[in-house]
N, C-alpha and C positions, 0 to 999 in steps of 0.2 A: 149341155142344156139344151137337149132337143126333145122334141114330142114325145110322149109315154103312150102305151096301148091305150090306156085309161082315157088321155085327151083325145084322141084319137076318135072313139068309142062316142064321142060325145058329138061328133059328128052329125047333123042332119040327115044326112042321107044312112047314117046308122042307127036313127032314132029306134027301129025296131028288131036289130041286133040281137043275140041272145047269147050269154056269156056263158058257155058248160061247163069249161075246165079251167084253173090256172089261175082263180083271182086273187091269190097272191103274188102273182107275178105281173099285176096290172100296170107297175112303175115302168117296165122295163122299154128301154128309150128303142123308137124307131128311127132308121134312117132312111129308108126308102121303104117302097110296095113294089110287090113282084108277081106274077101269076106263074103259079109252080101245079104242073101237070103231067112231068115227066119220073120217070123211078128213080133215077139218079139224082134228084134235085139239089140233093145234101151237099154236091160236088159242085154245084153253082154258087150255092150262097156265100157270103163273106160276114155275116153277123148282123145283127139288126134287123134284118128285113122283114118286113109283115108280109106273111105268104097267104095268096088269095088261089083256093084251090076246089075243084067238085069230087075230086078222088078218083077222076078218070085214070089214074096209072094205080087205084087202089081199089078198083071196084069188084075184084073177085070175093072178098071175105074182109070179119074184122081182123084179122091174122096184120094182113096185107095192109090194112089201114095202120095198124099199129106200126107198121116196120117203117113204112112211106113216110109217119109222123116223126118215127125217134129220131130218123136221118134229118129232119128238118132242127128237131131240138139239138142234135148235137151240131149243125153248123153256127148255134148260136143266135138263130132267127130271136125276132121278140115276141111273134103270136102267127096263129093260123086262124084266118077266114075263112070257112067252109059253106058249100051252098049245096046241101043234099038234096035228092029229088030226080035229077037226071042220071045220073048214074050210081047213086045208093042212096037208099030210102030213108034211112036216119044215120047218125054218127054211133059208134058203135060203145057199149059203157067200157070196154076194155081201153078205147081210146080215151074217153072221159077221166078215167084212173090213171091213164099214163101223163095227161097233162096236170092233174091236180100233184102228181109225187114230184115232177118236174117245176113246177108254179110257172107252168107256160100256158098261157092264154088261149084257148080254144073259143073260138066265136062261131054260131052259126049265123048266117044270112040269109034271109029270104028269098027265095027262088024270082021272084020280081025283079028285084034289086037288080042291074048290070054291073059286069064288072068293071066297064069304063068308066062309069059314071062313079065309081069309088077311087077307083085310081086315079081320076082327075081330079077330083075333091079333095085327096088325101098326099097328093103328090103337089096340089096347089098350097095347103096348108103346110106342107114341109118346107117345102120351099120360102115361103112366107116367114116361116119362125127362122130358118136359114139368114134370109135379109135382114130380121129385128135383130137376131142374135149379133152377125154382123156389124150392122151399127149401133148397138150398147157394146160392143167392144172397141169401136172406133173412138165413141165418147169417152170411155174409161181411159184410153190412152192419151186421147187430148186432152183429161185434165189432169193427167200425170204430166205429161209432157209441158203443161202450162206452169206446173209448179219451177219447172228446171228453167224455163225460159222467163219466169217472174224474180229468180234467181235464188230460188229454195234452196235448203242442203237436206244433208240427209234426214233430221229431224221431221222436214216437212214431206218428204217423200212417204214418210214412214204412216205419219198422222195420215194424210189421203188417202193411202192405201189400208191402212185399217177401217176409217171412216168406207171404204166402197166395198170393204169386204164384211164389217161388221164383226171383227174379229182381231185379234192382237197379230202386230206386226213387227218384226226384228230384220234389221240389217247389221250384216256383222263384214268384217274386210275376208281377207282372204285369210287369215291364220283363225277365224271365226271368234274374234275381237268384237265387241257391241259398238257400233257405231251409232245408233239410237235404236229407240222401241216405243212402240205406242199400244198403248190396252185402252180399248174403248170404253168398257165397263170394270168398273173395283174389280170383280168377282173374275174378271180374265187375267187380270196379274197373276195370278197362282198358276197359270199355263205357263207364261214368261220365266216363271221360278225356276219350275220343272224344267225347264228346257235349257237355263242357264246351269243349272245344276247335273244333266243329264250329260252336257256337253264337258263337265270337267270330272265326271265319271269313266265316261267311255270315249273319252278323245283318241283312242288307238285307234279303234276301229274307224275306219274309213267312212265315209258318207256315200261313196259308190258302190258298198256291199251293198244299200238299201233303195236303188235307185228302181223308180216303178216304171210301167211297160212304157209311159211317155217319155224316158230316155233324159229328158235334161232333170224332170223333178225327181227329187230323192223324198221317201218318206220314212218315217223314224218315228214308231210308239214311244212315249213318254214314260211307259211304264213296261217293264217286259211280263211279257204274255198277256197283256192285256191291248186291243185293238184302237180303243178311243180311250182318252184324245192322243193324238197324233200330232206330230211336224211335219208338214209339207216345206221342203226348200226348192227354190230356183235358185242355180248358180248368176252369177253375174261376170260376162264374159267382155273381157276390152279385147280384141282381137282375138289371138288364140288364148290367150292365158285367164284364168279363174283370176278374177281380182276379188270376190265378195259373193254374199248370198243374200238373198232374200227369202225369210220365215213366215209362214202364218200356222193356224191351227187347224182339223177336224176335230169336233169336238163329239160330237155323236153320230157323223155321216159325213162321208168324202164332199171334197170341195164340190161345187158345180163347175161346170164349164164358164160362166162369168165371172167365179172365183177364182179360178186359174188363168183367163185371159189377166184377170186385175195384176195376179201375182206375177205373171211372165212381164206386163208392162211395165210394172215396177222394177222388173231386173233390167228392163230396158233401158229406162228413164236413170239407173244409179249408173249404168254404163256408162251413158252420156256423162254423168257428173265426173265419175272416177276417171274417163278416159281424160276430161277438161284438164282435173286435177294431177293427174300423172303427166298431162304435156306441161302443164305451169311449172311440176318439180323439176322435170326433164331441164326443161330451160332456165330456170334459176339452179338447178345443180351445174350443169355445163356452164354457164357464167360465173358461179363462184370457183368452180375447179380452174376455170383458166388463169381466172384473178389470181388464185393461189398460185397456181404454176408460174407465171409470171412475178409473181410477188418473191417468191424464194429462187425463181432464176436469176433476179438482181436485174428484172428487167425497169423497177421505178427505185428513183429515189424517194426521198419521202415528203416530196413536193404536193401541190396542189393536185395533181393526176390521180396520184394515187390513194389520197385521203375521199374524194370525189368519187371513185370507183368503189372504195370501200362502203363509202354512205349509202351508195345509186343500190347497192346488194344486200344494204341492210344492219351495214358492220360500221361500228365509230373506232376508229385506229388514230384520231388525233391525238389522243392524250396517252396513248403507248399501249402496251396490251401483256398479256401473261397467254401463254399459249397449253392449251390442254389438247392431249391425242390419247382418244380412245379405242383400243385394237380389241377384236375378237381373239382369244389364245388358243394358239395352233387349229385356224380355221381351216387352213388347206386340209390337213390330217380329217377335220371330221366330214368336209366335204366327202373326200373317198370312201371315207368308212362307212357313210350314209348312203354312198352313191348318187348323191344328190342331182338332179337334172339342174341346166343352168337358168328354167325361170325358178326352180325354186331355191336355189343360191341368191338370186337378185332379190327374193324375195325376201329371205334373210336377211340381207343388207337393207333392202329399203326399211324393214322393221325396226333393224338397228340403230340406222340412221335417227326415224322418228321417234324412239325413245329415248336417244339421246340428246336430240333437238328439243324435245317435250321439258327436259330435267333443265337442260340450259337457259333456255328461253324464261323458265320460272323465276331465275336467277341472273340473271345476264342479258337484259332485255337489247342489247345493242350489240351482243357475240354475233359475231361473223363467222359462220359454219359451213363444212363442205366435207360431204365423204370422199374419201380416196383409196382405192380397193377395198379391205376389210377393216381402214381403220374412218374416224370423225375426227375432224382438225377442227379446233374452236379456238379464236381469237377472243379474250376475255377482257373487256375495257376495264378502266379502275372504275369503281361507284364511286362515295366521296372522295374516296382518297386511295393509293395503292398500297398504304400499309396494312392494310385489311382484306388484301384483295388474293393472297394465297391462303388464309386460312377459311374464306370462301370457296375459294377455288377445289382446296381441299372436300368440304363440305359436298360440294355440286359433283364432285369426283366419285364418294360415297353414296350418293343417292343415284349417280348413274348405274354403279355396279350391281345397287340393289333393284333397280329398276329392271335393268336387262337379265338379272337371273329369274324375273317373273318373265319376262317377253321372250328370250331364249333358251327354254328349258336345254339341261346337258353342254350349255357352252358356259364359258366363262369370260369376263373383259377385264383387261389391266390398262391403267390410265396412267402418262407418263406427264408430269408438270414441270413445264419449264420456269425462270425468274419472272418479277414484273418488272421490266422495261418502259420507264416514261415516255422515252421518246420513240415518235414513229421510225425513226432510221434505224431503229434496233428490232424492229419487226423480225426479218430476217433470224437474229441471234436467238430470240424467244421462241421461233420456231425450233431451232436445232440443239438447245436446250430441254425443251421438252422429247422432242427425239431421241438425244442421247440417254436420257432418263429410262424412256421404254425400252430402249435398245438395251442397257445394261439388266434392266429386271427381266428381259427375254431372256437374253444370253446366260442370266445365275439359275434361268429354270422356273423360276416365280410364276407362278398365275393369280390372278384374281387380284393383282397388287396395284397400290398406289405409288408409284415412285415421283419423287422429286428432286429436279438437279441439284439442289442444295444437300440431298443427304447422300450424293454418288460419291464424295470422298474421294480419294485417288482413282476409283474408278474413270473421272472423267480423263485423266491423264492418258488412261492404260487405253479408254475407246478409242481417243483421237489418233493412239499409235497407233493402232488396231488399224484403223482404217486407213491411215497414210502408209503403212510400212508393217503388214501383219506377219510379215518373216521374221522381223526384228522384234516382234512381241514372243514369236514360238521362238526362237533363238534362246532370250531371255527365260521361258519357261526350261526349255531342255538344259540350259546350263542350272537351273537352281531346284526344280522341283520336278524334272521329267522321271527322274531314276525312282527317285521315291515313290513315285505314283505307280511307277512299272513294279518295283517290287511286293509292293501293295496288292497289286493284281495276281501276282504270279504267286504270293506264299499265302494271300486270304488274309494278311493283316491289314491294320488302319494306322501306318506310321505318318497318313497326312492328317486323319483324324485328330491324332495326338499332338502335331505340331499347330493346330488350328485352336486346337483348345489351349495348348502352353501358350501362345502368343495372346489368347483372347483374355488370360488369365491373368495378365502381366506379369508374365514369364516365371511364375510362381510354381515350381514341383510339388508344392504341399495343396495346393489348392486346384491344382490340373488333378490329382490323384483323386481329391475327394470329388472333382466334378464328374469323374470317369468311372468313379468307383473302382479304383486300380490303386495298388500298394504303389509308393514313391520308389520305390529299388526299380519297379516295371517301367515307369514313367522316365526314369534314369536311363534304364536300356533302352529303351527305344529312340530317345534323344539322342543316344551316342550312334546308332544305328543311322537317324538321319543324316546326323554329322556325315557318316562315313559316305554315305550313298550320296549326298549333293555336296562333298568337298567343302562346306561352310560348318560354320561355328554357332549352335545355335544360342550360346550363351554371347557371344559377340555382339554388339548394338548393330554394325554395319550388315553384319552378314544377319543377323534380326529383319535388317528392313528389306535385303534382297530376298528372305524368305516369303516375307510379306505379299511382297509385291510378286514372287513368281506364283502365290497361289492365289491371290485376285487374278493372274493372268493365266493360269489353270483354267477356272471357273469362266472365264471370258471366252476361252478357247473350245472350251466343251460345245460350243452350239455352232 
């Protein structure tokens, strides 16, 4: 938001100056003033200069004037002040045409006005403008900083920034989810709607592809092929990580320098708030994680110390609990497949924890939650009674799965639920049950599942045996189903599937044949092959039980 050529020409010392060309370029910004009398002047300019010249280096003919001026224009100068009389009598018409074509201001200065006086007055005005800009920038930053000091949150930052800019402002987190938005005028809300719609349509295109020359700032038109309106976005950086974004809008012209200062200042104070929030969350997460580790390691009994520490961390374990464990399915494979960096992995985990926490807090105010690797563990206390807790927990699990489907596109979440235990001394057991339910579900290859300990059936015993003595479970599998499964692989048959259907249909050949759309003689033949391979009789009750256990052992051992 520096001085324009038009503002410079209003100085008293230039009251008799005459604009010869480039009226449409009078809004060019002037960064400094310099004298240009050497032929290679273009090599010495960096852009934005107001060049003063007597055409000493171009006194030969009009073509020399034009070539001299073309170099100045090409360098990005703001304008040219010419004093004819000593070396050239008049400014050539060709030069006037050149200035008009490029919208480049060319101004004639009376001979009696000294360069030194012009330089002094223009420089003083430029310096004064810079000082004024600096003062206004400091006022803007201080006003936004006061919002944070006074305890203001995202909405206060958005409202203050929108008031300073006179334009809509949107604050987002690292995943471009809106934290707060403010539109100072009713009609400006349409810009916000277009911006949000654009995010959902073109989320695959990185904002890094639309960076402006400012480096940090990124500009995106709200409509394809149209320059305005456009969103201008500044990242909110905490340390080396981008934790959010602040955006405003250009409607008919670019944001001026003070607007950009306000936007950058908003990003700075937002970083302060985000940094403070991250530090708080990290401290709370560490404390909860340590407590849960100690709890599961048996460091506590069910006495006052455990209950007091849980209460300090926001959880109530005094009336017992039911444990819920939410886990991102195949998260390691996803990370490798997407080649995610550690920062991106942590952001995904934080988003997962935030989404799960929001759902759980809505239904279980006194729950104790903590992230653990790519899991979220929640100790859910009973409401008015423990008898309804499982029903509420299942509803909560379904909502978690739904919320995470929106928060984590491309990923699914499975949830394990233990049983409710009224005694605080059974908290570890409640956790082990939820963990077992989730493990069985995962070993069976299920995804996006809600698994409960009560529904595990005989898998409870098998999982315990697998954890205690995996070789014993494998031996049992080898003695029952292994040869049948090997035969299927070798001959491309499905004897295992036939056996599963036979046992599931109450050992009825007719019902199994109907379920598999196969003739009964074929089912009898397959069952005979199973008898031969397994060395067991599918028609004997005791052998049926062995084969059923063998099938379940096979499923658990597949993972």
